[in-house]
Phi, psi and omega in degrees: 000123179257131174270122182254319184225122178246125179261114178255116180275120181221143174242012181086351184289166175303317176300314181296331178287324177290331173297315180299323176292327176292315178303320177301314179299318179295317177299325177292331176276336179229073189295343177278351182288146175267137181250122171252115178265116187248128174242133179248119177272109177297142171265101186245165171272359172241162187301139182300336183293346179283344189251343184249162178304161186298328179276008174232085195264352175222175187300317178298315173299321181294319180294321176292321170308304182296317176300320169304319178294321176301310182279356169275340177269322178240147172285151176285104176227170182294340183262015172233122184236141174252130178230156176234140175224155174238141177138199181289122193306306184294325180291317178290328176294319177291325177296310181295321178304315182295316183301321185259004176063047182299133172276338187202136168253128176242136187214151177281159184290330181202162183263219191292308187224153177303321180297319179300319181295320184288319183280322185261337187089157180279127178301316184294319178299313177299318176303307183299330181275346189228016179242162174252004181269148171296132176239129174250114179258127185254135175269000000 
């Protein structure tokens, strides 16, 4: 199996960073693969500071925070791309996977807090239930 395009869905959480480390290992095994790191800004009825790290208190800072994490793991090269989408995370991940013809989606097993998972549901769980693309969930 050859991987041409890997979609790494990240929210900047510790779990997402572990997924990023896995993507880095996959990239070493498939050096020709393009990596698309995707950050989805969820459109919620409560403030974004409840979902992002303390040092990223609004949507723009959260995007910048995650982008810095991506490029601290990967060098800025043409085969590494950072994208931002807005909306429901699993739906947007699936939509981008289709758009870029992803061979594999890599996602962390959970985001920031248990409360968020309880209220919103796990993006990784929802994605597994609603996508036709191969998904690697990293714990």
